[in-house]
py3Dmol code that shows the C-alpha trace and the ligand (Angstrom):
import py3Dmol

protein = """\
ATOM      1  CA  MET A   1      -0.083   0.008  -0.037  1.00  0.00           C
ATOM      2  CA  GLN A   2       1.190   3.427  -0.828  1.00  0.00           C
ATOM      3  CA  LYS A   3       2.292   5.581   2.147  1.00  0.00           C
ATOM      4  CA  ILE A   4      -0.376   8.234   3.292  1.00  0.00           C
ATOM      5  CA  ASN A   5       1.133  11.808   3.906  1.00  0.00           C
ATOM      6  CA  ALA A   6      -0.597  14.281   5.965  1.00  0.00           C
ATOM      7  CA  ALA A   7      -1.290  17.423   3.770  1.00  0.00           C
ATOM      8  CA  ILE A   8      -2.547  20.995   5.075  1.00  0.00           C
ATOM      9  CA  THR A   9      -5.582  21.422   2.808  1.00  0.00           C
ATOM     10  CA  ALA A  10      -7.205  24.491   4.443  1.00  0.00           C
ATOM     11  CA  VAL A  11      -6.383  27.457   6.803  1.00  0.00           C
ATOM     12  CA  GLY A  12      -8.550  29.658   8.971  1.00  0.00           C
ATOM     13  CA  GLY A  13      -7.711  32.502  11.390  1.00  0.00           C
ATOM     14  CA  TYR A  14      -9.462  35.047  13.614  1.00  0.00           C
ATOM     15  CA  VAL A  15      -8.200  38.004  15.601  1.00  0.00           C
ATOM     16  CA  PRO A  16     -10.413  40.225  17.807  1.00  0.00           C
ATOM     17  CA  GLU A  17     -11.273  43.649  16.725  1.00  0.00           C
ATOM     18  CA  TYR A  18      -9.699  45.634  19.460  1.00  0.00           C
ATOM     19  CA  ARG A  19      -6.145  47.022  18.786  1.00  0.00           C
ATOM     20  CA  LEU A  20      -4.086  47.741  21.919  1.00  0.00           C
ATOM     21  CA  THR A  21      -1.419  50.193  20.641  1.00  0.00           C
ATOM     22  CA  ASN A  22       1.870  51.127  22.050  1.00  0.00           C
ATOM     23  CA  ALA A  23       0.389  54.425  22.631  1.00  0.00           C
ATOM     24  CA  GLU A  24      -2.350  53.008  24.767  1.00  0.00           C
ATOM     25  CA  LEU A  25       0.291  50.990  26.675  1.00  0.00           C
ATOM     26  CA  GLU A  26       2.174  54.220  27.484  1.00  0.00           C
ATOM     27  CA  LYS A  27      -0.775  55.410  29.290  1.00  0.00           C
ATOM     28  CA  MET A  28      -0.893  52.174  31.415  1.00  0.00           C
ATOM     29  CA  VAL A  29       2.782  51.532  32.303  1.00  0.00           C
ATOM     30  CA  ASP A  30       6.091  53.208  32.213  1.00  0.00           C
ATOM     31  CA  THR A  31       7.100  52.473  28.599  1.00  0.00           C
ATOM     32  CA  ASN A  32       7.393  54.140  25.191  1.00  0.00           C
ATOM     33  CA  ASP A  33       6.729  53.267  21.420  1.00  0.00           C
ATOM     34  CA  GLU A  34      10.328  53.524  20.544  1.00  0.00           C
ATOM     35  CA  TRP A  35      11.492  51.104  23.194  1.00  0.00           C
ATOM     36  CA  ILE A  36       8.740  48.487  22.338  1.00  0.00           C
ATOM     37  CA  VAL A  37       9.531  48.785  18.552  1.00  0.00           C
ATOM     38  CA  SER A  38      13.280  48.600  18.786  1.00  0.00           C
ATOM     39  CA  ARG A  39      13.360  45.652  21.412  1.00  0.00           C
ATOM     40  CA  THR A  40      10.375  43.717  20.071  1.00  0.00           C
ATOM     41  CA  GLY A  41       9.068  44.844  16.573  1.00  0.00           C
ATOM     42  CA  ILE A  42       5.652  45.101  18.120  1.00  0.00           C
ATOM     43  CA  SER A  43       3.329  48.120  17.345  1.00  0.00           C
ATOM     44  CA  GLU A  44      -0.024  46.750  18.588  1.00  0.00           C
ATOM     45  CA  ARG A  45      -1.825  43.668  19.496  1.00  0.00           C
ATOM     46  CA  ARG A  46      -5.499  42.409  19.361  1.00  0.00           C
ATOM     47  CA  ILE A  47      -7.345  41.890  22.510  1.00  0.00           C
ATOM     48  CA  LEU A  48     -10.706  39.995  23.124  1.00  0.00           C
ATOM     49  CA  LYS A  49     -12.494  42.586  25.283  1.00  0.00           C
ATOM     50  CA  GLU A  50     -15.789  41.068  25.616  1.00  0.00           C
ATOM     51  CA  GLU A  51     -16.806  39.778  29.106  1.00  0.00           C
ATOM     52  CA  GLY A  52     -17.347  35.988  29.356  1.00  0.00           C
ATOM     53  CA  LYS A  53     -15.502  35.113  26.137  1.00  0.00           C
ATOM     54  CA  GLY A  54     -12.643  32.842  26.080  1.00  0.00           C
ATOM     55  CA  SER A  55     -10.166  31.143  23.755  1.00  0.00           C
ATOM     56  CA  SER A  56     -12.885  28.891  22.339  1.00  0.00           C
ATOM     57  CA  ASP A  57     -14.644  31.924  21.083  1.00  0.00           C
ATOM     58  CA  LEU A  58     -11.524  32.945  19.249  1.00  0.00           C
ATOM     59  CA  ALA A  59     -11.071  29.413  17.919  1.00  0.00           C
ATOM     60  CA  VAL A  60     -14.604  28.916  16.703  1.00  0.00           C
ATOM     61  CA  PRO A  61     -14.538  31.516  13.634  1.00  0.00           C
ATOM     62  CA  ALA A  62     -11.028  30.228  12.576  1.00  0.00           C
ATOM     63  CA  VAL A  63     -12.307  26.516  12.484  1.00  0.00           C
ATOM     64  CA  LEU A  64     -15.628  27.509  10.715  1.00  0.00           C
ATOM     65  CA  GLU A  65     -13.687  29.528   8.087  1.00  0.00           C
ATOM     66  CA  LEU A  66     -11.520  26.624   7.449  1.00  0.00           C
ATOM     67  CA  CYS A  67     -14.533  24.377   6.973  1.00  0.00           C
ATOM     68  CA  GLN A  68     -16.220  26.784   4.594  1.00  0.00           C
ATOM     69  CA  LYS A  69     -13.013  27.254   2.527  1.00  0.00           C
ATOM     70  CA  ARG A  70     -12.659  23.402   2.216  1.00  0.00           C
ATOM     71  CA  GLY A  71     -16.473  22.872   1.595  1.00  0.00           C
ATOM     72  CA  ILE A  72     -16.880  20.500   4.613  1.00  0.00           C
ATOM     73  CA  LYS A  73     -19.161  20.522   7.644  1.00  0.00           C
ATOM     74  CA  PRO A  74     -18.082  20.349  11.167  1.00  0.00           C
ATOM     75  CA  GLU A  75     -19.632  16.842  11.295  1.00  0.00           C
ATOM     76  CA  ASP A  76     -16.937  15.814   8.932  1.00  0.00           C
ATOM     77  CA  ILE A  77     -14.164  16.331  11.301  1.00  0.00           C
ATOM     78  CA  ASP A  78     -12.703  13.210  12.910  1.00  0.00           C
ATOM     79  CA  CYS A  79     -10.369  14.789  15.567  1.00  0.00           C
ATOM     80  CA  LEU A  80      -9.494  18.289  16.570  1.00  0.00           C
ATOM     81  CA  ILE A  81      -6.498  19.153  18.641  1.00  0.00           C
ATOM     82  CA  CYS A  82      -6.296  22.408  20.446  1.00  0.00           C
ATOM     83  CA  ALA A  83      -2.858  24.142  21.431  1.00  0.00           C
ATOM     84  CA  THR A  84      -3.245  26.586  24.156  1.00  0.00           C
ATOM     85  CA  VAL A  85      -1.942  27.844  27.434  1.00  0.00           C
ATOM     86  CA  THR A  86      -5.208  29.809  28.038  1.00  0.00           C
ATOM     87  CA  PRO A  87      -7.856  27.171  28.074  1.00  0.00           C
ATOM     88  CA  ASP A  88     -11.450  28.365  28.778  1.00  0.00           C
ATOM     89  CA  MET A  89     -11.317  26.516  32.077  1.00  0.00           C
ATOM     90  CA  VAL A  90      -8.473  24.217  33.823  1.00  0.00           C
ATOM     91  CA  PHE A  91     -10.719  21.428  32.445  1.00  0.00           C
ATOM     92  CA  PRO A  92     -12.405  20.186  30.470  1.00  0.00           C
ATOM     93  CA  ALA A  93     -10.353  20.701  27.407  1.00  0.00           C
ATOM     94  CA  THR A  94     -10.913  23.644  25.302  1.00  0.00           C
ATOM     95  CA  ALA A  95     -11.017  21.423  22.150  1.00  0.00           C
ATOM     96  CA  ASN A  96     -14.097  19.686  23.723  1.00  0.00           C
ATOM     97  CA  ILE A  97     -15.722  23.124  23.979  1.00  0.00           C
ATOM     98  CA  ILE A  98     -14.742  24.158  20.449  1.00  0.00           C
ATOM     99  CA  CYS A  99     -16.343  21.024  18.961  1.00  0.00           C
ATOM    100  CA  ASP A 100     -19.504  21.625  20.951  1.00  0.00           C
ATOM    101  CA  LYS A 101     -19.831  25.212  19.736  1.00  0.00           C
ATOM    102  CA  ILE A 102     -19.318  24.280  16.155  1.00  0.00           C
ATOM    103  CA  GLY A 103     -21.393  21.057  16.066  1.00  0.00           C
ATOM    104  CA  ALA A 104     -18.271  18.752  15.366  1.00  0.00           C
ATOM    105  CA  VAL A 105     -20.380  15.882  16.926  1.00  0.00           C
ATOM    106  CA  ASN A 106     -18.157  13.146  15.253  1.00  0.00           C
ATOM    107  CA  SER A 107     -14.922  14.481  16.448  1.00  0.00           C
ATOM    108  CA  PHE A 108     -12.901  13.456  19.514  1.00  0.00           C
ATOM    109  CA  SER A 109     -10.830  16.216  20.822  1.00  0.00           C
ATOM    110  CA  PHE A 110      -8.186  17.196  23.239  1.00  0.00           C
ATOM    111  CA  ASP A 111      -5.843  20.063  24.300  1.00  0.00           C
ATOM    112  CA  VAL A 112      -1.872  20.115  23.917  1.00  0.00           C
ATOM    113  CA  MET A 113      -0.052  22.334  26.205  1.00  0.00           C
ATOM    114  CA  ALA A 114       3.406  23.305  24.931  1.00  0.00           C
ATOM    115  CA  ALA A 115       3.045  26.983  24.968  1.00  0.00           C
ATOM    116  CA  CYS A 116       4.540  28.920  21.978  1.00  0.00           C
ATOM    117  CA  SER A 117       5.488  25.484  20.376  1.00  0.00           C
ATOM    118  CA  GLY A 118       1.966  24.103  21.031  1.00  0.00           C
ATOM    119  CA  PHE A 119       1.018  24.363  17.400  1.00  0.00           C
ATOM    120  CA  LEU A 120       4.160  22.272  16.283  1.00  0.00           C
ATOM    121  CA  TYR A 121       3.420  19.660  18.885  1.00  0.00           C
ATOM    122  CA  ALA A 122      -0.211  19.575  17.732  1.00  0.00           C
ATOM    123  CA  ILE A 123       0.402  19.331  14.152  1.00  0.00           C
ATOM    124  CA  THR A 124       3.017  16.600  14.545  1.00  0.00           C
ATOM    125  CA  THR A 125       0.608  14.582  16.745  1.00  0.00           C
ATOM    126  CA  GLY A 126      -2.295  15.156  14.073  1.00  0.00           C
ATOM    127  CA  ALA A 127      -0.094  14.174  11.274  1.00  0.00           C
ATOM    128  CA  ALA A 128       0.627  10.895  12.733  1.00  0.00           C
ATOM    129  CA  PHE A 129      -3.049  10.207  13.140  1.00  0.00           C
ATOM    130  CA  ILE A 130      -3.534  10.915   9.385  1.00  0.00           C
ATOM    131  CA  GLU A 131      -0.434   8.881   8.284  1.00  0.00           C
ATOM    132  CA  SER A 132      -1.679   5.942  10.289  1.00  0.00           C
ATOM    133  CA  GLY A 133      -4.734   5.943   7.990  1.00  0.00           C
ATOM    134  CA  ARG A 134      -7.102   5.865  10.853  1.00  0.00           C
ATOM    135  CA  TYR A 135      -8.402   9.303  10.574  1.00  0.00           C
ATOM    136  CA  LYS A 136      -9.395  11.256   7.520  1.00  0.00           C
ATOM    137  CA  LYS A 137      -9.861  14.899   8.751  1.00  0.00           C
ATOM    138  CA  VAL A 138      -7.918  16.310  11.604  1.00  0.00           C
ATOM    139  CA  VAL A 139      -8.086  19.792  12.630  1.00  0.00           C
ATOM    140  CA  ILE A 140      -5.341  21.606  14.556  1.00  0.00           C
ATOM    141  CA  VAL A 141      -6.093  24.745  16.270  1.00  0.00           C
ATOM    142  CA  GLY A 142      -3.635  27.094  17.961  1.00  0.00           C
ATOM    143  CA  VAL A 143      -5.323  29.667  20.223  1.00  0.00           C
ATOM    144  CA  ASP A 144      -4.490  31.908  23.064  1.00  0.00           C
ATOM    145  CA  LYS A 145      -6.107  34.729  24.882  1.00  0.00           C
ATOM    146  CA  MET A 146      -3.018  35.879  26.438  1.00  0.00           C
ATOM    147  CA  SER A 147      -4.731  39.033  27.770  1.00  0.00           C
ATOM    148  CA  SER A 148      -6.482  36.659  30.439  1.00  0.00           C
ATOM    149  CA  ILE A 149      -3.202  35.996  31.972  1.00  0.00           C
ATOM    150  CA  VAL A 150      -1.098  39.145  31.384  1.00  0.00           C
ATOM    151  CA  ASP A 151      -0.343  41.559  34.183  1.00  0.00           C
ATOM    152  CA  TYR A 152      -1.118  45.162  32.662  1.00  0.00           C
ATOM    153  CA  SER A 153       0.809  46.658  35.404  1.00  0.00           C
ATOM    154  CA  ASP A 154       4.050  44.678  34.387  1.00  0.00           C
ATOM    155  CA  ARG A 155       5.785  46.472  31.543  1.00  0.00           C
ATOM    156  CA  THR A 156       8.078  43.692  30.897  1.00  0.00           C
ATOM    157  CA  THR A 157       5.358  41.314  29.848  1.00  0.00           C
ATOM    158  CA  CYS A 158       2.232  43.298  28.988  1.00  0.00           C
ATOM    159  CA  ILE A 159       3.909  45.048  25.944  1.00  0.00           C
ATOM    160  CA  ILE A 160       4.303  41.434  24.294  1.00  0.00           C
ATOM    161  CA  PHE A 161       1.351  39.388  24.123  1.00  0.00           C
ATOM    162  CA  GLY A 162      -1.894  39.641  22.153  1.00  0.00           C
ATOM    163  CA  ASP A 163      -5.002  37.353  21.534  1.00  0.00           C
ATOM    164  CA  GLY A 164      -5.676  35.307  18.342  1.00  0.00           C
ATOM    165  CA  ALA A 165      -6.468  32.002  16.724  1.00  0.00           C
ATOM    166  CA  GLY A 166      -5.442  30.000  13.859  1.00  0.00           C
ATOM    167  CA  ALA A 167      -6.458  26.651  12.522  1.00  0.00           C
ATOM    168  CA  ILE A 168      -5.550  24.050   9.828  1.00  0.00           C
ATOM    169  CA  LEU A 169      -7.131  21.002   8.441  1.00  0.00           C
ATOM    170  CA  LEU A 170      -4.878  17.869   7.666  1.00  0.00           C
ATOM    171  CA  GLU A 171      -5.976  15.377   5.219  1.00  0.00           C
ATOM    172  CA  GLY A 172      -4.405  12.246   3.788  1.00  0.00           C
ATOM    173  CA  THR A 173      -2.701  12.156   0.464  1.00  0.00           C
ATOM    174  CA  GLU A 174      -0.511   9.751  -1.655  1.00  0.00           C
ATOM    175  CA  GLU A 175       1.347  12.657  -3.263  1.00  0.00           C
ATOM    176  CA  GLU A 176       4.809  13.657  -1.923  1.00  0.00           C
ATOM    177  CA  ILE A 177       3.591  16.695  -0.106  1.00  0.00           C
ATOM    178  CA  GLY A 178       2.425  17.771   3.395  1.00  0.00           C
ATOM    179  CA  ILE A 179       4.125  17.385   6.913  1.00  0.00           C
ATOM    180  CA  LYS A 180       7.554  16.058   5.921  1.00  0.00           C
ATOM    181  CA  ASP A 181       9.517  16.111   9.110  1.00  0.00           C
ATOM    182  CA  SER A 182       9.409  17.598  12.676  1.00  0.00           C
ATOM    183  CA  LEU A 183      12.000  17.965  15.214  1.00  0.00           C
ATOM    184  CA  LEU A 184      10.789  18.628  18.599  1.00  0.00           C
ATOM    185  CA  LYS A 185      12.393  19.354  21.919  1.00  0.00           C
ATOM    186  CA  SER A 186      11.532  20.191  25.456  1.00  0.00           C
ATOM    187  CA  ASP A 187      13.402  20.848  28.736  1.00  0.00           C
ATOM    188  CA  GLY A 188      11.452  21.250  31.950  1.00  0.00           C
ATOM    189  CA  SER A 189      14.510  22.893  33.734  1.00  0.00           C
ATOM    190  CA  GLY A 190      13.619  25.897  31.769  1.00  0.00           C
ATOM    191  CA  SER A 191      10.126  26.294  33.551  1.00  0.00           C
ATOM    192  CA  LYS A 192      11.723  28.560  36.253  1.00  0.00           C
ATOM    193  CA  PHE A 193      12.211  31.293  33.633  1.00  0.00           C
ATOM    194  CA  LEU A 194       8.700  31.369  32.347  1.00  0.00           C
ATOM    195  CA  HIS A 195       5.444  30.187  34.082  1.00  0.00           C
ATOM    196  CA  MET A 196       2.529  30.981  36.181  1.00  0.00           C
ATOM    197  CA  LYS A 197       3.192  30.693  39.774  1.00  0.00           C
ATOM    198  CA  ALA A 198      -0.316  29.966  41.069  1.00  0.00           C
ATOM    199  CA  GLY A 199      -3.532  28.276  39.890  1.00  0.00           C
ATOM    200  CA  GLY A 200      -1.998  24.919  39.452  1.00  0.00           C
ATOM    201  CA  SER A 201      -1.909  21.944  41.903  1.00  0.00           C
ATOM    202  CA  VAL A 202       1.342  22.896  43.572  1.00  0.00           C
ATOM    203  CA  LYS A 203      -0.083  26.147  44.551  1.00  0.00           C
ATOM    204  CA  PRO A 204      -3.915  26.592  44.062  1.00  0.00           C
ATOM    205  CA  SER A 205      -5.296  30.039  43.709  1.00  0.00           C
ATOM    206  CA  THR A 206      -6.122  31.832  46.976  1.00  0.00           C
ATOM    207  CA  VAL A 207      -6.969  35.460  48.032  1.00  0.00           C
ATOM    208  CA  GLU A 208      -3.238  35.860  48.871  1.00  0.00           C
ATOM    209  CA  THR A 209      -1.901  34.310  45.513  1.00  0.00           C
ATOM    210  CA  VAL A 210      -4.102  36.642  43.552  1.00  0.00           C
ATOM    211  CA  LEU A 211      -3.148  39.655  45.705  1.00  0.00           C
ATOM    212  CA  ALA A 212       0.513  38.786  44.859  1.00  0.00           C
ATOM    213  CA  ARG A 213      -0.491  38.912  41.288  1.00  0.00           C
ATOM    214  CA  GLU A 214       0.656  35.277  40.866  1.00  0.00           C
ATOM    215  CA  HIS A 215      -2.056  34.309  38.440  1.00  0.00           C
ATOM    216  CA  TYR A 216      -0.312  36.098  35.777  1.00  0.00           C
ATOM    217  CA  VAL A 217       2.526  35.223  33.471  1.00  0.00           C
ATOM    218  CA  TYR A 218       6.070  35.436  35.052  1.00  0.00           C
ATOM    219  CA  GLN A 219       8.903  35.641  32.607  1.00  0.00           C
ATOM    220  CA  GLU A 220      12.676  36.388  33.104  1.00  0.00           C
ATOM    221  CA  GLY A 221      12.805  38.002  29.735  1.00  0.00           C
ATOM    222  CA  GLN A 222      16.689  38.169  29.093  1.00  0.00           C
ATOM    223  CA  SER A 223      17.046  34.438  30.122  1.00  0.00           C
ATOM    224  CA  VAL A 224      14.262  33.212  27.842  1.00  0.00           C
ATOM    225  CA  PHE A 225      15.658  35.415  24.953  1.00  0.00           C
ATOM    226  CA  LYS A 226      19.171  33.746  25.055  1.00  0.00           C
ATOM    227  CA  PHE A 227      17.612  30.128  25.082  1.00  0.00           C
ATOM    228  CA  ALA A 228      15.132  31.348  22.321  1.00  0.00           C
ATOM    229  CA  VAL A 229      17.596  32.711  20.021  1.00  0.00           C
ATOM    230  CA  LYS A 230      19.871  29.589  20.180  1.00  0.00           C
ATOM    231  CA  GLY A 231      17.062  27.051  20.524  1.00  0.00           C
ATOM    232  CA  MET A 232      14.848  28.239  17.449  1.00  0.00           C
ATOM    233  CA  ALA A 233      18.002  28.668  15.192  1.00  0.00           C
ATOM    234  CA  ASP A 234      19.724  25.422  16.027  1.00  0.00           C
ATOM    235  CA  VAL A 235      16.572  23.214  15.741  1.00  0.00           C
ATOM    236  CA  SER A 236      15.722  24.922  12.309  1.00  0.00           C
ATOM    237  CA  TYR A 237      19.298  24.468  10.887  1.00  0.00           C
ATOM    238  CA  GLU A 238      19.345  20.913  12.269  1.00  0.00           C
ATOM    239  CA  LEU A 239      16.021  20.047  10.406  1.00  0.00           C
ATOM    240  CA  MET A 240      17.337  21.528   7.249  1.00  0.00           C
ATOM    241  CA  GLU A 241      20.534  19.542   7.594  1.00  0.00           C
ATOM    242  CA  ARG A 242      19.154  16.237   8.246  1.00  0.00           C
ATOM    243  CA  ASN A 243      16.771  16.589   5.263  1.00  0.00           C
ATOM    244  CA  GLY A 244      19.543  17.899   2.942  1.00  0.00           C
ATOM    245  CA  LEU A 245      17.652  21.181   2.512  1.00  0.00           C
ATOM    246  CA  THR A 246      19.654  24.328   1.525  1.00  0.00           C
ATOM    247  CA  ALA A 247      18.425  28.000   2.005  1.00  0.00           C
ATOM    248  CA  ASP A 248      17.557  27.884  -1.935  1.00  0.00           C
ATOM    249  CA  ASP A 249      15.144  25.114  -1.401  1.00  0.00           C
ATOM    250  CA  ILE A 250      13.122  26.895   1.103  1.00  0.00           C
ATOM    251  CA  ALA A 251      10.323  29.132   0.133  1.00  0.00           C
ATOM    252  CA  TRP A 252       9.292  30.467   3.526  1.00  0.00           C
ATOM    253  CA  LEU A 253      10.329  30.567   7.213  1.00  0.00           C
ATOM    254  CA  VAL A 254       7.322  30.654   9.205  1.00  0.00           C
ATOM    255  CA  PRO A 255       8.706  31.653  12.818  1.00  0.00           C
ATOM    256  CA  HIS A 256       7.109  31.985  16.098  1.00  0.00           C
ATOM    257  CA  GLN A 257       6.495  35.821  16.543  1.00  0.00           C
ATOM    258  CA  ALA A 258       8.041  36.559  19.962  1.00  0.00           C
ATOM    259  CA  ASN A 259      10.648  39.062  19.248  1.00  0.00           C
ATOM    260  CA  LEU A 260      11.747  40.243  15.809  1.00  0.00           C
ATOM    261  CA  ARG A 261      15.360  39.900  17.005  1.00  0.00           C
ATOM    262  CA  ILE A 262      14.701  36.198  17.746  1.00  0.00           C
ATOM    263  CA  ILE A 263      13.248  35.880  14.187  1.00  0.00           C
ATOM    264  CA  ASP A 264      16.160  37.571  12.482  1.00  0.00           C
ATOM    265  CA  ALA A 265      18.657  35.527  14.349  1.00  0.00           C
ATOM    266  CA  THR A 266      16.932  32.305  13.139  1.00  0.00           C
ATOM    267  CA  ALA A 267      16.659  33.494   9.409  1.00  0.00           C
ATOM    268  CA  ASN A 268      20.459  34.337   9.423  1.00  0.00           C
ATOM    269  CA  ARG A 269      21.352  31.132  10.829  1.00  0.00           C
ATOM    270  CA  MET A 270      19.289  29.472   8.051  1.00  0.00           C
ATOM    271  CA  GLY A 271      20.820  31.858   5.523  1.00  0.00           C
ATOM    272  CA  LEU A 272      17.457  33.060   4.376  1.00  0.00           C
ATOM    273  CA  PRO A 273      16.866  36.529   3.186  1.00  0.00           C
ATOM    274  CA  LYS A 274      14.084  38.622   4.825  1.00  0.00           C
ATOM    275  CA  GLU A 275      11.716  38.320   1.808  1.00  0.00           C
ATOM    276  CA  LYS A 276      11.419  34.665   2.676  1.00  0.00           C
ATOM    277  CA  VAL A 277      10.377  35.249   6.317  1.00  0.00           C
ATOM    278  CA  MET A 278       6.731  35.598   7.409  1.00  0.00           C
ATOM    279  CA  ILE A 279       6.564  38.347   9.894  1.00  0.00           C
ATOM    280  CA  ASN A 280       3.358  40.010  11.391  1.00  0.00           C
ATOM    281  CA  ILE A 281       4.542  40.452  14.868  1.00  0.00           C
ATOM    282  CA  GLU A 282       4.088  44.288  14.515  1.00  0.00           C
ATOM    283  CA  LYS A 283       0.301  44.066  14.461  1.00  0.00           C
ATOM    284  CA  TYR A 284      -0.504  40.931  16.495  1.00  0.00           C
ATOM    285  CA  GLY A 285       2.355  40.709  19.029  1.00  0.00           C
ATOM    286  CA  ASN A 286       3.050  37.302  20.558  1.00  0.00           C
ATOM    287  CA  THR A 287      -0.184  35.310  20.341  1.00  0.00           C
ATOM    288  CA  THR A 288       1.588  32.189  21.782  1.00  0.00           C
ATOM    289  CA  ALA A 289       0.214  28.960  20.082  1.00  0.00           C
ATOM    290  CA  ALA A 290      -1.574  31.091  17.383  1.00  0.00           C
ATOM    291  CA  THR A 291       1.409  32.787  15.811  1.00  0.00           C
ATOM    292  CA  LEU A 292       2.155  30.099  13.270  1.00  0.00           C
ATOM    293  CA  PRO A 293      -1.291  29.471  11.984  1.00  0.00           C
ATOM    294  CA  LEU A 294      -2.023  33.089  11.917  1.00  0.00           C
ATOM    295  CA  CYS A 295       1.080  33.509   9.538  1.00  0.00           C
ATOM    296  CA  LEU A 296      -0.114  30.771   7.317  1.00  0.00           C
ATOM    297  CA  TRP A 297      -3.677  32.332   7.306  1.00  0.00           C
ATOM    298  CA  GLU A 298      -2.213  35.703   6.225  1.00  0.00           C
ATOM    299  CA  TRP A 299       0.203  34.405   3.639  1.00  0.00           C
ATOM    300  CA  GLU A 300      -2.056  31.691   2.314  1.00  0.00           C
ATOM    301  CA  LYS A 301      -2.718  33.347  -1.064  1.00  0.00           C
ATOM    302  CA  GLN A 302       1.124  33.672  -1.760  1.00  0.00           C
ATOM    303  CA  LEU A 303       1.762  30.010  -1.100  1.00  0.00           C
ATOM    304  CA  LYS A 304       2.198  27.571  -4.134  1.00  0.00           C
ATOM    305  CA  LYS A 305       1.770  23.856  -4.311  1.00  0.00           C
ATOM    306  CA  GLY A 306       5.330  22.254  -3.600  1.00  0.00           C
ATOM    307  CA  ASP A 307       6.657  25.288  -1.746  1.00  0.00           C
ATOM    308  CA  ASN A 308       8.956  24.110   1.216  1.00  0.00           C
ATOM    309  CA  LEU A 309       8.072  25.872   4.536  1.00  0.00           C
ATOM    310  CA  ILE A 310      10.015  25.718   7.835  1.00  0.00           C
ATOM    311  CA  LEU A 311       7.934  26.384  10.832  1.00  0.00           C
ATOM    312  CA  ALA A 312       9.833  27.107  13.977  1.00  0.00           C
ATOM    313  CA  ALA A 313       8.999  27.989  17.494  1.00  0.00           C
ATOM    314  CA  PHE A 314      10.289  28.381  21.063  1.00  0.00           C
ATOM    315  CA  GLY A 315       8.512  28.889  24.238  1.00  0.00           C
ATOM    316  CA  GLY A 316       7.623  28.118  27.721  1.00  0.00           C
ATOM    317  CA  GLY A 317       8.582  24.685  29.174  1.00  0.00           C
ATOM    318  CA  PHE A 318      11.123  25.173  27.434  1.00  0.00           C
ATOM    319  CA  THR A 319       9.639  23.667  24.514  1.00  0.00           C
ATOM    320  CA  TRP A 320      10.968  24.268  20.898  1.00  0.00           C
ATOM    321  CA  GLY A 321      10.925  22.679  17.598  1.00  0.00           C
ATOM    322  CA  ALA A 322      10.764  22.946  13.873  1.00  0.00           C
ATOM    323  CA  THR A 323       8.515  21.330  11.230  1.00  0.00           C
ATOM    324  CA  TRP A 324       9.198  21.084   7.486  1.00  0.00           C
ATOM    325  CA  VAL A 325       6.015  21.319   5.394  1.00  0.00           C
ATOM    326  CA  LYS A 326       5.586  21.030   1.522  1.00  0.00           C
ATOM    327  CA  TRP A 327       2.566  23.008   0.838  1.00  0.00           C
ATOM    328  CA  ALA A 328      -0.243  21.191  -0.805  1.00  0.00           C
ATOM    329  CA  TYR A 329      -2.316  23.552  -2.889  1.00  0.00           C
ATOM    330  CA  ASN A 330      -2.512  26.828  -4.784  1.00  0.00           C
ATOM    331  CA  SER A 331      -5.237  29.206  -3.568  1.00  0.00           C
TER     332      SER A 331
END
"""
ligand_1 = """\
48
UT7
O 7.197 33.390 23.398
C 7.500 32.880 24.608
C 9.017 33.163 24.760
N 9.239 34.429 25.124
C 10.125 35.196 24.450
O 10.877 34.622 23.524
C 10.549 36.455 25.089
C 12.199 36.534 25.128
N 12.624 37.834 25.676
C 12.317 39.016 24.915
O 11.912 39.162 23.990
C 13.071 40.265 25.710
O 13.757 39.859 26.679
C 12.074 41.220 26.142
C 11.364 41.884 24.946
C 11.139 40.643 27.067
C 12.830 42.473 27.038
O 13.833 42.916 26.100
P 15.376 43.046 26.686
O 15.939 43.610 25.541
O 15.877 41.734 26.992
O 15.123 43.936 27.816
P 15.714 43.797 29.337
O 14.749 42.841 30.046
O 17.155 43.366 29.306
O 15.546 45.343 29.818
C 16.410 46.312 29.314
C 15.864 47.567 30.068
C 15.690 47.350 31.695
O 16.101 48.643 32.318
P 17.533 48.762 33.085
O 17.685 47.734 34.028
O 18.479 48.605 31.866
O 17.416 50.197 33.571
C 14.376 47.226 31.731
O 13.758 47.541 33.117
O 14.694 47.908 29.714
C 13.749 48.137 30.744
N 12.405 47.763 30.335
C 11.701 48.579 29.798
N 11.689 49.869 29.319
C 10.616 50.448 28.646
C 11.789 46.471 30.405
N 10.641 46.578 29.787
C 10.479 47.888 29.334
C 9.257 48.501 28.698
N 9.562 49.823 28.348
N 8.200 47.957 28.373
"""
view = py3Dmol.view(width=600, height=400)
view.addModel(protein, "pdb")
view.setStyle({"model": 0}, {"cartoon": {"style": "trace"}})
view.addModel(ligand_1, "xyz")
view.setStyle({"model": 1}, {"stick": {}})
view.zoomTo()
view.show()
């Protein structure tokens, strides 16, 4: 029997309307546009403002757009995997809630937590389901409502993050296209640099933990930066090398949008010019698990069947990785 490959056959995305600009942040904390742009590359981020709305509400329009583009119904989905660090609730899985909201009644679903690398972990898992031949349509969602865990009195983190969602559909093909290879890594010793102190089983939330603002993102930015620059660049280079890919073979680098300087370092290491790098950090900031699918969503029309894409990410955990995708369609 011919080998089944997992191809990306549709993309959807969603960002909320509200734009949190650098000018707005200047009124909230001691910062300025010049510092934010020069240190991160970010000018604004989108924020989900409506009360009572969570990550699933960002994900639903992204998944529905994908279904509409591919001409399938939510009932046709066999499995939905949601990568997020900001689930609607600690449990059940946000993937279960997304499926309920869209009517994906035939889909089993679960969440993957690998922070900014979550989308790569989920796509690698979903591709294996397709390659096994057991499932025909697997949806991968990367979503985060980072505004729900960001301390807007902490200038070192509140300038970075935004909200958004992106989704892709994976389907089987016998053509030599799709998810070609993935190199995923994790190192829990990095958790001390980037985590949330309270609200988990070690330290359940109490009035005291909330007063101490321990229900927000804690990040030692410089340390994370150093690991991210090396981790994302090394893993991307290693993936190229083990597949015999040169810079000329690669049409696009799709990098996690955490900091423009980290993106530049990765592109340099891979020998790629800026024109081959997807960058939208200036308008969305770091949307954690959503950055990669939001790039695919935005650049979809420019992608050609057979294009080689390298998706790369680094984030909390630490987790990092790179995935080689051969694009499957012309829009
Ligand atoms: O996606 C998840 C993974 N996360 C990342 O990849 C993030 C990695 N880290 C970074 O992107 C960067 O470390 C940051 C953007 C978070 C910070 O940039 P930095 O160039 O590493 O700045 P720094 O932390 O070294 O701070 C430099 C100075 C400090 O002042 P002093 O000590 O030199 O007087 C900070 O207090 O900048 C100050 N500073 C600010 N100034 C204006 C920190 N935040 C701000 C701010 N506005 N928002």
